ROSE-4610 file (N, C-alpha, C; in Angstrom, 1 decimal, always signed):
// ROSE-4610
residu = [X/X/X/X/X/X/X/X/X/X/X/X/X/X/X/X/X/X/X/X/X/X/X/X/X/X/X/X/X/X/X/X/X/X/X/X/X/X/X/X/X/X/X/X/X/X/X/X/X/X/X/X/X/X/X/X/X/X/X/X/X/X/X/X/X/X/X/X/X/X/X/X/X/X/X/X/X/X/X/X/X/X/X/X/X/X/X/X/X/X/X/X/X/X/X/X/X/X/X/X/X/X/X/X/X/X/X/X/X/X/X/X/X/X/X/X/X/X/X/X/X/X/X/X/X/X/X/X/X/X/X/X/X/X/X/X/X/X/X/X/X/X/X/X/X/X/X/X/X/X/X/X/X/X/X/X/X/X/X/X/X/X/X/X/X/X/X/X/X/X/X/X/X/X/X/X/X/X/X/X/X/X/X/X/X/X/X/X/X/X/X/X/X/X/X/X/X/X/X/X/X/X/X/X/X/X/X/X/X/X/X/X/X/X/X/X/X/X/X/X/X/X/X/X/X/X/X/X/X/X/X/X/X/X/X/X/X/X/X/X/X/X/X/X/X/X/X/X/X/X/X/X/X/X/X/X/X/X/X/X/X/X/X/X/X/X/X/X/X/X/X/X/X/X/X/X/X/X/X/X/X/X/X/X/X/X/X/X/X/X/X/X/X/X/X/X/X/X/X/X/X/X/X/X/X/X/X/X/X/X/X/X/X/X/X/X/X/X/X/X/X/X/X/X/X/X/X/X/X/X/X/X/X/X/X/X/X/X/X/X/X/X/X/X/X/X/X/X/X/X/X/X/X/X/X/X/X/X/X/X/X/X/X/X/X/X/X/X/X/X/X/X/X/X/X/X/X/X/X/X/X/X/X/X/X/X/X/X/X/X/X/X/X/X/X/X/X/X/X/X/X/X/X/X/X/X/X/X/X/X/X/X/X/X/X/X/X/X/X/X/X/X/X/X/X/X/X/X/X/X/X/X/X/X/X/X/X/X/X/X/X/X/X/X/X/X/X/X/X/X/X/X/X/X/X/X/X/X/X/X/X/X/X/X/X/X/X/X/X/X/X/X/X/X/X/X/X/X/X/X/X/X/X/X/X/X/X/X/X/X/X/X/X/X/X/X/X/X/X/X/X/X/X/X/X/X/X/X/X/X/X/X/X/X/X/X/X/X/X/X/X/X/X/X/X/X/X/X/X/X/X/X/X/X/X/X/X/X/X/X/X/X/X/X/X/X/X/X/X/X/X/X/X/X/X/X/X/X/X/X/X/X/X/X/X/X/X/X/X/X/X/X/X/X/X/X/X/X/X/X/X/X/X/X/X/X/X/X/X/X/X/X/X/X/X/X/X/X/X/X/X/X/X/X/X/X/X/X/X/X/X/X/X/X/X/X/X/X/X/X/X/X/X/X/X/X/X/X/X/X/X/X/X/X/X/X/X/X/X/X/X/X/X/X/X/X/X/X/X/X/X/X/X/X/X/X/X/X/X/X/X/X/X/X/X/X/X/X/X/X/X/X/X/X/X/X/X/X/X/X/X/X/X/X/X/X/X/X/X/X/X/X/X/X/X/X/X/X/X/X/X/X/X/X/X/X/X/X/X/X/X/X/X/X/X/X/X/X/X/X/X/X/X/X/X/X/X/X/X/X/X/X/X/X/X/X/X/X]
num = [1/1/1/2/2/2/3/3/3/4/4/4/5/5/5/6/6/6/7/7/7/8/8/8/9/9/9/10/10/10/11/11/11/12/12/12/13/13/13/14/14/14/15/15/15/16/16/16/17/17/17/18/18/18/19/19/19/20/20/20/21/21/21/22/22/22/23/23/23/24/24/24/25/25/25/26/26/26/27/27/27/28/28/28/29/29/29/30/30/30/31/31/31/32/32/32/33/33/33/34/34/34/35/35/35/36/36/36/37/37/37/38/38/38/39/39/39/40/40/40/41/41/41/42/42/42/43/43/43/44/44/44/45/45/45/46/46/46/47/47/47/48/48/48/49/49/49/50/50/50/51/51/51/52/52/52/53/53/53/54/54/54/55/55/55/56/56/56/57/57/57/58/58/58/59/59/59/60/60/60/61/61/61/62/62/62/63/63/63/64/64/64/65/65/65/66/66/66/67/67/67/68/68/68/69/69/69/70/70/70/71/71/71/72/72/72/73/73/73/74/74/74/75/75/75/76/76/76/77/77/77/78/78/78/79/79/79/80/80/80/81/81/81/82/82/82/83/83/83/84/84/84/85/85/85/86/86/86/87/87/87/88/88/88/89/89/89/90/90/90/91/91/91/92/92/92/93/93/93/94/94/94/95/95/95/96/96/96/97/97/97/98/98/98/99/99/99/100/100/100/101/101/101/102/102/102/103/103/103/104/104/104/105/105/105/106/106/106/107/107/107/108/108/108/109/109/109/110/110/110/111/111/111/112/112/112/113/113/113/114/114/114/115/115/115/116/116/116/117/117/117/118/118/118/119/119/119/120/120/120/121/121/121/122/122/122/123/123/123/124/124/124/125/125/125/126/126/126/127/127/127/128/128/128/129/129/129/130/130/130/131/131/131/132/132/132/133/133/133/134/134/134/135/135/135/136/136/136/137/137/137/138/138/138/139/139/139/140/140/140/141/141/141/142/142/142/143/143/143/144/144/144/145/145/145/146/146/146/147/147/147/148/148/148/149/149/149/150/150/150/151/151/151/152/152/152/153/153/153/154/154/154/155/155/155/156/156/156/157/157/157/158/158/158/159/159/159/160/160/160/161/161/161/162/162/162/163/163/163/164/164/164/165/165/165/166/166/166/167/167/167/168/168/168/169/169/169/170/170/170/171/171/171/172/172/172/173/173/173/174/174/174/175/175/175/176/176/176/177/177/177/178/178/178/179/179/179/180/180/180/181/181/181/182/182/182/183/183/183/184/184/184/185/185/185/186/186/186/187/187/187/188/188/188/189/189/189/190/190/190/191/191/191/192/192/192/193/193/193/194/194/194/195/195/195/196/196/196/197/197/197/198/198/198/199/199/199/200/200/200/201/201/201/202/202/202/203/203/203/204/204/204/205/205/205/206/206/206/207/207/207/208/208/208/209/209/209/210/210/210/211/211/211/212/212/212/213/213/213/214/214/214/215/215/215/216/216/216/217/217/217/218/218/218/219/219/219/220/220/220/221/221/221/222/222/222/223/223/223/224/224/224/225/225/225/226/226/226/227/227/227/228/228/228/229/229/229/230/230/230/231/231/231/232/232/232/233/233/233/234/234/234/235/235/235/236/236/236/237/237/237/238/238/238/239/239/239/240/240/240/241/241/241/242/242/242/243/243/243/244/244/244/245/245/245/246/246/246]
x = [-15.8/-15.0/-13.5/-12.7/-11.4/-10.2/-9.5/-8.4/-7.3/-7.0/-6.1/-4.8/-4.8/-3.4/-2.3/-2.7/-1.6/-1.8/-0.6/-0.5/+0.3/+0.5/+1.4/+2.3/+3.5/+4.4/+5.0/+5.4/+5.8/+7.1/+7.4/+8.7/+8.5/+9.5/+9.3/+8.3/+8.1/+7.5/+6.0/+5.9/+4.8/+4.3/+4.9/+5.0/+4.1/+3.1/+2.0/+2.8/+2.7/+3.5/+2.7/+2.9/+2.3/+2.9/+2.5/+3.3/+4.6/+4.3/+5.4/+6.5/+6.2/+7.0/+7.7/+7.3/+7.8/+8.7/+8.5/+9.7/+10.9/+10.5/+11.5/+12.2/+11.8/+12.3/+13.3/+12.7/+13.5/+15.0/+14.5/+15.8/+16.5/+15.8/+16.4/+15.6/+15.6/+14.8/+14.6/+15.4/+15.5/+14.6/+14.3/+13.2/+12.1/+11.2/+10.0/+8.8/+8.8/+7.5/+7.8/+9.0/+9.2/+9.1/+9.2/+9.2/+7.4/+7.0/+5.5/+4.9/+5.1/+4.6/+4.9/+6.0/+6.2/+5.6/+5.5/+4.5/+3.4/+2.7/+1.5/+1.2/+2.0/+1.9/+2.1/+3.0/+3.3/+1.9/+1.5/+0.5/-0.8/-0.9/-2.3/-1.9/-0.9/-0.1/+0.6/+0.4/+1.1/+0.5/-0.6/-1.0/-0.6/-0.5/+0.0/+1.4/+2.2/+3.5/+3.4/+2.5/+2.3/+1.9/+1.0/+0.2/+1.5/+2.5/+3.6/+4.4/+4.7/+5.7/+5.1/+3.7/+3.1/+3.2/+2.8/+2.5/+4.1/+4.9/+6.7/+7.1/+6.0/+6.1/+6.4/+6.6/+7.0/+5.6/+5.9/+4.8/+4.5/+2.9/+2.3/+3.4/+3.9/+4.5/+6.0/+6.5/+7.8/+7.5/+6.3/+5.8/+5.7/+4.9/+4.7/+6.2/+7.2/+8.3/+9.0/+8.8/+9.8/+9.2/+7.9/+7.2/+7.4/+7.5/+7.9/+9.1/+10.2/+11.8/+12.1/+11.1/+11.3/+11.0/+10.0/+9.4/+10.5/+11.1/+12.2/+13.5/+13.7/+14.9/+14.5/+13.2/+12.8/+12.6/+12.0/+12.0/+13.4/+14.6/+15.9/+16.5/+15.9/+16.4/+17.0/+16.7/+17.3/+16.4/+16.8/+16.2/+15.8/+15.4/+14.6/+15.6/+16.7/+17.9/+17.7/+17.1/+16.9/+15.8/+14.8/+13.6/+13.9/+13.2/+13.6/+12.6/+13.0/+12.0/+11.4/+11.8/+11.1/+10.1/+10.2/+9.1/+8.9/+8.5/+8.4/+6.9/+6.6/+5.3/+5.7/+5.0/+5.3/+4.9/+4.4/+4.0/+5.1/+5.6/+6.8/+8.0/+8.1/+9.3/+9.2/+8.1/+8.2/+8.2/+7.9/+8.0/+9.2/+10.0/+11.4/+12.3/+11.9/+12.6/+12.6/+11.2/+11.0/+11.7/+12.1/+12.6/+14.1/+14.7/+16.0/+16.2/+15.3/+15.2/+15.1/+14.3/+14.1/+15.3/+16.1/+17.3/+18.3/+18.3/+19.5/+19.1/+20.1/+19.9/+20.3/+21.0/+21.2/+20.2/+19.4/+18.2/+17.3/+16.8/+16.2/+16.1/+17.4/+17.8/+17.6/+17.9/+17.7/+16.1/+15.2/+13.9/+13.5/+14.0/+13.4/+13.9/+14.9/+15.5/+14.8/+14.3/+13.8/+12.6/+11.8/+10.4/+9.4/+9.7/+8.7/+8.1/+9.0/+8.7/+7.6/+7.0/+5.8/+6.6/+6.6/+7.2/+6.1/+5.0/+3.9/+2.8/+1.6/+0.5/-0.3/+0.4/-0.2/-1.1/-2.3/-3.2/-3.0/-1.8/-1.5/-2.7/-3.3/-4.3/-5.1/-5.6/-6.4/-5.9/-4.3/-3.5/-3.7/-3.6/-3.7/-4.8/-6.2/-7.5/-7.5/-7.2/-7.2/-6.6/-5.6/-4.9/-5.3/-5.9/-6.6/-7.6/-8.1/-9.5/-8.8/-7.4/-6.9/-7.4/-7.1/-7.7/-6.4/-6.9/-6.4/-5.7/-5.8/-5.2/-3.8/-3.0/-1.6/-1.5/-1.2/-0.8/+0.5/+1.5/+3.0/+2.6/+3.7/+3.8/+3.7/+4.2/+4.2/+2.8/+2.1/+0.6/-0.2/-0.1/-1.1/-0.6/+0.6/+0.9/+0.1/+0.1/-0.5/-1.9/-2.4/-4.0/-4.4/-3.6/-4.0/-3.7/-2.8/-2.3/-3.5/-4.2/-5.3/-6.5/-6.7/-7.9/-7.6/-6.4/-6.2/-6.3/-6.2/-6.7/-8.2/-8.8/-10.2/-10.8/-10.4/-10.7/-10.5/-9.6/-9.2/-10.3/-10.2/-11.4/-12.7/-13.3/-14.7/-14.6/-13.7/-13.7/-13.7/-13.2/-13.1/-14.4/-15.0/-16.4/-17.5/-17.3/-18.2/-18.1/-16.9/-16.6/-17.2/-17.2/-17.6/-19.4/-20.0/-21.4/-21.6/-21.0/-21.1/-21.0/-20.1/-19.9/-21.0/-21.7/-22.8/-24.1/-23.9/-25.3/-26.1/-25.4/-26.2/-25.7/-25.0/-24.4/-25.3/-26.8/-27.6/-27.7/-27.7/-27.8/-26.4/-25.2/-24.1/-24.0/-24.9/-24.7/-25.8/-26.9/-27.8/-27.0/-26.4/-25.7/-24.5/-24.0/-22.5/-22.4/-23.6/-24.1/-23.6/-23.6/-23.6/-22.3/-21.4/-19.8/-19.2/-19.0/-17.9/-18.7/-20.1/-20.6/-21.9/-22.9/-23.9/-24.8/-25.6/-26.5/-27.8/-28.4/-29.9/-30.9/-30.6/-31.6/-32.5/-34.0/-34.9/-34.8/-34.7/-34.7/-35.8/-37.0/-38.1/-38.2/-37.9/-38.1/-36.8/-35.7/-34.7/-35.1/-35.6/-35.9/-37.0/-37.9/-39.2/-38.3/-37.3/-36.8/-35.9/-35.4/-34.6/-35.3/-36.8/-37.7/-37.2/-36.6/-36.5/-36.9/-37.0/-37.5/-36.5/-37.0/-36.2/-35.0/-35.4/-34.5/-33.5/-33.9/-32.9/-31.8/-32.4/-31.6/-30.5/-31.0/-30.2/-28.9/-29.0/-28.4/-27.3/-27.9/-27.1/-26.1/-26.6/-25.7/-24.4/-25.1/-24.1/-22.8/-23.2/-22.3/-21.7/-22.1/-21.3/-20.2/-20.5/-19.3/-18.5/-18.8/-18.0/-17.0/-17.7/-16.7/-15.9/-16.2/-15.4/-14.2/-14.6/-13.2/-12.6/-12.9/-11.9/-11.0/-11.5/-11.0/-10.1/-10.6/-9.6/-8.2/-8.4/-7.3/-6.3/-7.1/-6.4/-5.6/-6.0/-5.3/-4.3/-4.1/-3.4/-2.0/-2.5/-1.6/-0.5/-1.3/-0.4/+0.9/+0.6/+1.5/+2.5/+2.3/+3.5/+4.2/+5.4/+5.9/+5.5/+5.0/+4.9/+3.4/+2.8/+1.2/+0.7/+2.0/+1.7/+1.5/+2.0/+1.7/+0.5/-0.3/-1.4/-2.7/-2.7/-3.6/-3.1/-1.6/-1.1/-1.5/-1.3/-1.4/-2.9/-3.7/-5.4/-5.5/-5.0/-5.2/-4.6/-3.3/-2.6/-3.5/-3.9/-4.8/-6.1/-6.7/-7.8/-7.8/-6.5/-6.3/-6.1/-5.1/-4.9/-6.1/-7.1/-8.5/-9.3/-9.1/-9.8/-9.4/-8.0/-7.4/-8.0/-7.7/-7.9/-6.7]
y = [-19.3/-20.5/-20.1/-20.4/-19.7/-20.4/-19.6/-20.3/-20.6/-21.7/-22.3/-22.9/-22.5/-23.1/-22.3/-20.9/-19.9/-19.0/-18.1/-17.2/-16.2/-15.1/-14.0/-14.1/-14.2/-14.0/-12.7/-12.2/-11.1/-10.6/-9.5/-9.4/-8.0/-7.4/-6.0/-6.1/-7.3/-7.1/-8.0/-8.4/-9.1/-10.0/-11.0/-11.8/-13.1/-13.2/-14.3/-15.7/-16.7/-17.9/-18.9/-19.5/-20.3/-21.8/-22.9/-24.2/-24.2/-23.4/-23.5/-22.4/-21.2/-20.2/-20.7/-21.7/-22.1/-22.8/-23.7/-24.9/-23.9/-22.9/-21.9/-21.4/-20.7/-20.1/-21.0/-22.1/-23.1/-23.6/-24.3/-24.6/-25.9/-26.4/-27.4/-28.6/-29.6/-31.0/-31.4/-30.9/-31.5/-30.8/-29.8/-29.1/-29.3/-29.8/-30.6/-29.9/-28.6/-27.9/-27.8/-27.8/-27.7/-28.9/-30.2/-31.2/-31.6/-31.2/-31.5/-30.7/-29.5/-28.8/-29.0/-29.8/-30.1/-31.8/-32.5/-33.7/-33.3/-32.4/-31.9/-31.6/-30.7/-30.3/-31.6/-32.5/-33.6/-34.7/-34.7/-35.5/-35.0/-33.7/-33.2/-33.0/-33.2/-32.6/-33.8/-35.2/-36.0/-36.1/-36.3/-36.9/-36.1/-34.8/-34.3/-34.6/-35.1/-35.5/-37.0/-38.0/-39.1/-39.0/-38.1/-38.0/-37.5/-36.9/-36.1/-37.2/-38.0/-39.1/-40.2/-40.6/-41.4/-40.9/-39.7/-39.0/-39.1/-39.0/-39.1/-40.5/-41.7/-43.0/-43.8/-43.6/-44.5/-45.4/-46.7/-47.5/-47.2/-47.8/-47.4/-47.6/-48.8/-49.2/-48.5/-48.1/-47.3/-45.6/-45.3/-43.9/-43.8/-44.7/-44.8/-44.8/-45.7/-45.7/-44.2/-43.9/-42.5/-41.4/-41.4/-40.2/-40.4/-41.8/-41.7/-41.4/-41.9/-41.5/-40.2/-39.5/-37.9/-37.4/-37.8/-37.4/-37.4/-38.5/-39.1/-37.9/-37.6/-36.6/-35.4/-35.1/-33.7/-33.6/-34.5/-34.3/-34.8/-34.9/-35.0/-33.6/-32.8/-31.4/-31.3/-31.9/-32.2/-30.8/-30.2/-29.4/-28.1/-28.3/-26.9/-25.6/-26.0/-24.8/-24.2/-24.7/-24.3/-23.5/-23.7/-22.7/-21.3/-20.5/-19.0/-18.4/-17.7/-17.0/-15.9/-15.4/-14.4/-15.0/-16.2/-16.8/-18.3/-18.2/-19.4/-20.2/-20.6/-21.2/-23.0/-23.5/-25.0/-25.8/-25.3/-26.1/-26.0/-24.9/-24.6/-25.3/-25.2/-25.7/-27.4/-28.0/-29.6/-29.9/-29.1/-29.5/-29.2/-28.2/-28.2/-29.2/-29.6/-30.5/-31.8/-32.1/-33.8/-33.8/-32.8/-32.8/-33.2/-32.4/-32.8/-34.2/-34.6/-35.9/-37.0/-36.8/-38.0/-38.0/-37.0/-36.9/-37.4/-38.0/-38.4/-40.0/-40.8/-42.1/-42.8/-42.4/-43.1/-43.3/-41.9/-41.9/-42.6/-42.7/-43.6/-45.1/-45.6/-47.1/-47.1/-46.3/-46.5/-46.4/-45.8/-45.9/-47.1/-47.8/-49.2/-50.1/-49.8/-51.0/-50.9/-49.7/-49.3/-49.9/-50.0/-50.6/-49.5/-48.4/-47.4/-47.6/-47.6/-47.5/-46.5/-46.4/-45.5/-44.3/-43.1/-42.0/-41.2/-41.0/-40.0/-40.7/-40.6/-41.4/-40.7/-41.3/-41.5/-42.4/-42.2/-43.2/-43.8/-44.3/-44.7/-45.4/-46.2/-47.4/-46.6/-45.5/-45.1/-43.9/-43.8/-43.1/-43.4/-44.6/-45.2/-44.9/-45.4/-45.3/-43.9/-42.8/-41.7/-41.2/-41.7/-41.5/-42.1/-43.1/-43.8/-42.8/-41.8/-41.0/-39.8/-39.8/-38.4/-38.2/-37.2/-36.9/-37.6/-38.4/-39.1/-38.4/-37.2/-36.7/-36.2/-35.6/-35.5/-34.4/-34.5/-33.4/-33.7/-32.4/-32.5/-33.0/-33.7/-34.0/-32.5/-31.4/-30.3/-29.9/-30.0/-29.5/-30.1/-31.4/-32.6/-32.4/-32.1/-31.5/-30.4/-29.1/-28.0/-28.2/-28.9/-28.8/-29.7/-31.0/-31.8/-31.0/-30.1/-28.9/-28.5/-27.7/-26.8/-27.6/-28.8/-29.5/-29.9/-30.3/-30.6/-29.6/-28.4/-27.0/-27.0/-27.3/-26.8/-28.1/-29.3/-30.6/-30.5/-29.9/-29.3/-28.3/-27.3/-26.3/-26.9/-27.7/-28.2/-29.1/-29.8/-30.7/-30.1/-29.1/-28.3/-27.6/-27.0/-26.6/-27.7/-28.9/-29.9/-30.3/-30.4/-30.6/-29.6/-28.4/-27.1/-27.2/-28.0/-28.0/-29.4/-30.2/-31.2/-30.8/-30.2/-29.9/-28.7/-28.1/-27.3/-28.2/-29.4/-30.3/-30.0/-29.7/-29.5/-30.0/-31.3/-31.8/-31.7/-32.1/-32.1/-30.8/-29.7/-28.4/-28.1/-28.7/-28.6/-29.2/-30.5/-31.3/-30.6/-29.8/-29.4/-27.8/-27.3/-25.9/-26.1/-27.1/-27.1/-27.0/-27.1/-26.9/-25.7/-24.5/-23.1/-22.7/-23.7/-23.1/-22.7/-23.6/-23.7/-23.0/-22.8/-22.2/-21.9/-21.2/-20.6/-21.7/-22.0/-23.2/-22.8/-23.4/-23.0/-23.7/-24.4/-24.9/-24.0/-24.4/-23.5/-23.0/-21.8/-21.2/-21.9/-21.8/-21.8/-23.3/-24.4/-25.8/-26.3/-25.5/-26.0/-25.6/-24.1/-23.5/-24.5/-24.8/-25.9/-27.4/-27.7/-29.0/-28.5/-27.4/-27.2/-26.5/-26.2/-25.7/-24.3/-23.7/-22.2/-21.5/-19.9/-18.8/-18.9/-18.6/-18.3/-17.0/-15.9/-15.0/-15.7/-16.6/-17.1/-18.1/-18.5/-19.5/-18.5/-17.6/-16.5/-16.1/-15.8/-15.5/-16.5/-18.0/-18.9/-19.0/-19.0/-19.4/-18.0/-16.7/-15.8/-16.2/-16.4/-16.8/-18.0/-19.2/-20.0/-19.7/-19.0/-18.4/-18.0/-17.1/-15.8/-16.8/-18.0/-18.6/-19.7/-19.9/-20.5/-19.8/-18.5/-17.9/-17.5/-17.2/-17.2/-18.3/-19.5/-20.7/-20.9/-21.0/-20.9/-20.1/-18.8/-17.9/-18.5/-19.0/-19.4/-20.5/-21.8/-22.7/-22.4/-21.5/-21.0/-20.4/-19.6/-18.8/-19.7/-21.1/-22.2/-22.5/-22.7/-22.9/-21.8/-20.7/-19.5/-19.0/-18.5/-17.7/-16.6/-15.6/-14.5/-14.3/-13.4/-13.1/-12.4/-11.5/-11.0/-11.8/-13.2/-13.9/-14.5/-14.5/-15.1/-14.9/-13.3/-13.1/-13.7/-13.6/-13.9/-15.4/-16.4/-17.5/-18.2/-17.0/-17.3/-17.5/-16.3/-16.3/-17.2/-17.5/-18.7/-19.8/-20.2/-21.6/-21.6/-20.4/-20.3/-20.6/-19.7/-20.1/-21.5/-22.1/-23.8/-24.4/-24.0/-24.7/-24.7/-23.7/-23.1/-23.3/-23.2/-23.7/-25.0/-24.9/-26.2/-26.5]
z = [+13.6/+12.8/+12.9/+13.6/+13.7/+13.0/+12.4/+11.6/+12.6/+12.8/+13.5/+12.8/+11.5/+10.8/+10.7/+11.0/+11.0/+11.9/+12.3/+13.4/+13.0/+13.9/+13.7/+15.0/+14.6/+15.4/+15.6/+16.9/+17.0/+16.0/+15.6/+14.9/+13.9/+13.6/+12.8/+11.9/+11.1/+9.9/+10.2/+11.5/+11.9/+10.7/+10.1/+9.2/+9.8/+8.9/+9.3/+9.0/+10.0/+9.8/+9.4/+8.2/+7.7/+7.7/+7.2/+7.3/+6.4/+5.3/+4.3/+4.5/+4.9/+5.5/+6.7/+7.7/+8.5/+8.4/+7.1/+6.8/+6.1/+5.2/+4.7/+5.8/+6.7/+7.6/+8.6/+9.0/+9.8/+9.0/+8.0/+7.3/+7.9/+8.9/+9.8/+10.1/+9.0/+9.2/+10.7/+11.4/+13.0/+14.0/+13.5/+14.4/+14.2/+15.0/+15.0/+14.4/+14.6/+13.9/+12.6/+12.1/+10.6/+10.2/+10.7/+10.0/+10.0/+11.3/+11.0/+10.2/+9.8/+8.7/+7.5/+7.5/+5.8/+5.9/+6.9/+6.7/+6.4/+6.9/+6.6/+5.1/+4.6/+3.3/+2.5/+2.6/+1.8/+1.8/+3.1/+3.2/+2.3/+2.1/+1.5/+0.1/-0.6/-1.7/-2.5/-2.0/-2.6/-4.2/-4.3/-5.3/-7.0/-6.9/-8.1/-8.6/-7.7/-7.7/-8.3/-7.6/-8.2/-9.7/-9.9/-11.3/-12.4/-11.8/-12.4/-13.0/-11.8/-12.4/-13.2/-13.0/-14.0/-15.6/-15.5/-16.9/-17.8/-16.7/-17.4/-17.9/-17.4/-18.0/-17.1/-15.6/-15.0/-14.5/-14.2/-13.9/-12.7/-12.2/-10.9/-9.7/-9.7/-8.4/-8.1/-9.2/-9.4/-9.0/-9.5/-9.2/-7.9/-7.2/-5.9/-4.8/-5.4/-4.7/-4.9/-6.0/-6.2/-5.4/-5.4/-4.4/-2.9/-2.4/-1.2/-1.0/-1.8/-1.6/-1.7/-2.5/-2.6/-1.4/-0.8/+0.3/+1.5/+1.4/+2.5/+2.4/+0.9/+0.8/+1.2/+1.1/+1.5/+3.1/+3.6/+5.0/+5.8/+5.0/+5.6/+5.1/+4.7/+4.6/+3.0/+2.4/+0.7/+0.1/-0.9/-1.7/-1.2/+0.3/+0.7/+0.5/+0.5/+0.3/-1.2/-2.0/-3.2/-3.5/-2.2/-2.6/-2.5/-3.3/-3.3/-2.3/-1.2/-0.3/-0.9/-2.0/-3.0/-3.6/-4.1/-4.8/-4.1/-2.9/-2.0/-2.2/-3.4/-3.4/-3.3/-2.6/-2.3/-3.6/-4.6/-5.6/-6.7/-6.6/-7.3/-7.1/-5.8/-5.1/-5.5/-5.3/-5.5/-6.7/-7.5/-9.3/-9.6/-9.1/-9.3/-9.0/-7.7/-6.8/-7.5/-8.0/-8.2/-9.4/-10.4/-11.8/-11.3/-10.2/-10.0/-9.5/-8.7/-8.2/-9.1/-10.3/-11.1/-12.2/-12.3/-13.1/-12.5/-11.3/-10.5/-10.4/-11.4/-11.5/-10.1/-9.3/-8.1/-7.5/-7.3/-6.4/-6.9/-8.3/-8.8/-8.3/-8.3/-8.1/-6.6/-5.7/-4.1/-4.0/-4.7/-4.4/-4.8/-6.0/-6.4/-5.6/-5.1/-3.9/-2.5/-2.2/-0.9/-0.8/-2.0/-2.0/-1.5/-1.0/-0.5/+0.6/+1.6/+3.1/+3.4/+4.3/+4.7/+5.6/+4.7/+5.3/+6.1/+5.4/+5.7/+5.4/+6.1/+5.8/+4.8/+3.5/+2.2/+2.0/+1.1/+0.8/-0.7/-0.9/-2.4/-2.8/-2.0/-2.8/-3.8/-3.8/-4.9/-5.7/-5.8/-6.6/-8.2/-8.4/-9.7/-10.3/-9.3/-9.8/-10.4/-9.6/-9.8/-11.2/-11.3/-12.5/-13.9/-13.7/-14.7/-15.2/-14.4/-15.1/-15.4/-15.6/-16.1/-17.6/-18.2/-19.6/-20.5/-21.3/-22.2/-23.3/-23.5/-24.4/-23.9/-25.1/-24.7/-23.8/-22.4/-21.3/-21.0/-20.9/-20.4/-18.9/-18.3/-16.9/-15.9/-16.5/-15.9/-15.7/-17.1/-16.8/-16.0/-16.1/-15.1/-14.0/-13.5/-12.1/-11.5/-12.4/-11.9/-12.0/-12.8/-12.5/-11.4/-11.1/-9.8/-8.6/-8.8/-7.4/-7.6/-8.5/-8.3/-7.8/-8.3/-7.9/-6.4/-5.9/-4.4/-3.5/-4.1/-3.3/-3.1/-4.2/-4.1/-3.1/-3.6/-2.7/-1.2/-1.0/+0.4/+1.2/+0.4/+0.6/+1.0/-0.2/+0.1/+1.2/+1.6/+2.5/+3.8/+3.8/+5.3/+5.4/+4.3/+4.4/+4.9/+4.5/+4.6/+6.2/+6.5/+8.1/+8.9/+8.6/+9.3/+9.5/+8.3/+8.4/+9.2/+9.1/+10.1/+11.5/+11.8/+13.2/+13.9/+12.8/+13.4/+13.1/+12.7/+12.6/+11.3/+10.0/+8.9/+7.9/+7.8/+6.6/+5.5/+5.6/+4.7/+3.9/+4.7/+4.1/+3.2/+3.5/+2.8/+1.3/+1.4/+0.1/-0.9/-0.4/-1.1/-1.6/-1.2/-1.0/-2.2/-1.9/-2.6/-4.1/-4.7/-6.2/-6.6/-5.4/-5.9/-5.7/-5.3/-5.1/-6.2/-7.2/-8.3/-9.5/-9.5/-10.8/-10.3/-11.3/-11.2/-11.3/-10.4/-10.5/-10.9/-12.0/-12.4/-11.5/-10.2/-9.4/-9.0/-9.0/-8.7/-7.1/-6.9/-5.7/-4.6/-5.1/-4.3/-4.0/-5.1/-4.8/-3.8/-3.5/-2.7/-1.5/-1.5/-0.1/+0.7/-0.4/+0.4/+0.8/+0.3/+0.5/+1.9/+2.1/+3.3/+4.3/+4.2/+5.0/+5.5/+4.5/+4.7/+3.7/+3.9/+2.7/+1.9/+0.6/-0.5/-0.1/+0.6/+1.1/+2.0/+2.9/+3.7/+3.1/+2.1/+0.9/+0.6/-0.1/-0.9/+0.0/+1.3/+2.3/+2.7/+2.5/+2.9/+1.9/+0.7/-0.5/-0.7/-0.2/-0.1/+0.8/+2.1/+3.1/+2.6/+2.1/+1.6/+0.8/-0.1/-1.1/-0.5/+0.4/+1.2/+1.9/+2.7/+3.4/+2.5/+1.5/+0.3/-0.1/-0.5/-0.8/+0.4/+1.5/+2.6/+2.9/+2.7/+3.2/+1.8/+0.8/-0.6/-0.4/+0.1/+0.4/+1.3/+2.4/+3.6/+3.1/+2.5/+2.0/+1.0/+0.1/-0.6/+0.3/+1.4/+2.0/+2.8/+3.0/+3.6/+2.7/+1.3/+0.5/-0.1/+0.2/-0.2/+1.0/+0.9/+1.9/+2.2/+1.1/+1.4/+1.4/+2.0/+1.9/+0.5/+0.0/-1.2/-2.2/-2.1/-3.3/-3.4/-2.5/-2.4/-3.5/-3.8/-4.9/-6.6/-6.5/-8.0/-8.0/-6.9/-6.9/-7.2/-6.5/-6.9/-8.4/-8.9/-10.5/-11.3/-10.7/-11.4/-11.5/-10.4/-10.6/-10.9/-11.0/-12.0/-13.1/-13.7/-15.1/-15.4/-14.5/-14.5/-14.9/-13.8/-13.9/-15.3/-15.7/-16.9/-18.2/-18.3/-19.5/-20.3/-21.5/-22.4/-23.2]
């Protein structure tokens, strides 16, 4: 299973090129590879912004329009110059930039008039449904953004794992083993091994490999949203804290 989302370009530091570092380095919205990288990130991580806007009090239609309009601004090259290469986390960049955006009354008016043209293939149809399942207790827009961001990362990793199992012709194995990913399952090994027609020893090996692949993919996904590989571990710890805090 090869990692095809990043590579290493020749240079003095052999800096690994990810989608976000490419955008930071390019600084040119007319550079096709930079635009494609940014579209991909926006497509995958639009919901935390939508949820942030909803929690700030915007109605569903306006939150959708604002999210689309914001991405249009970003794809036009706005705000990227505010990204700090020393703290180049796409998560932080988006949250800071959306705050600037919604504070601009002129941009808000344009978003309402525009009506939210399709800029990137965003599936807004289920956005409001997802938002209605957010915790009812008082959660700040910033905290809901960060939690939704962390869950988006998890969802992306789990879906990548599912795809890999499908490619290897074992989707049913993934459905049985995924319970071991995020927590220690008390599922009886003997019964599960029998269902999968393998030995308990083989089951334990499969679980170990699944968890290792999950950790590797999680790090890879995070690496796509930070500019410096040194930030990966701290971002991992931060997102873990976001998911466990009450």
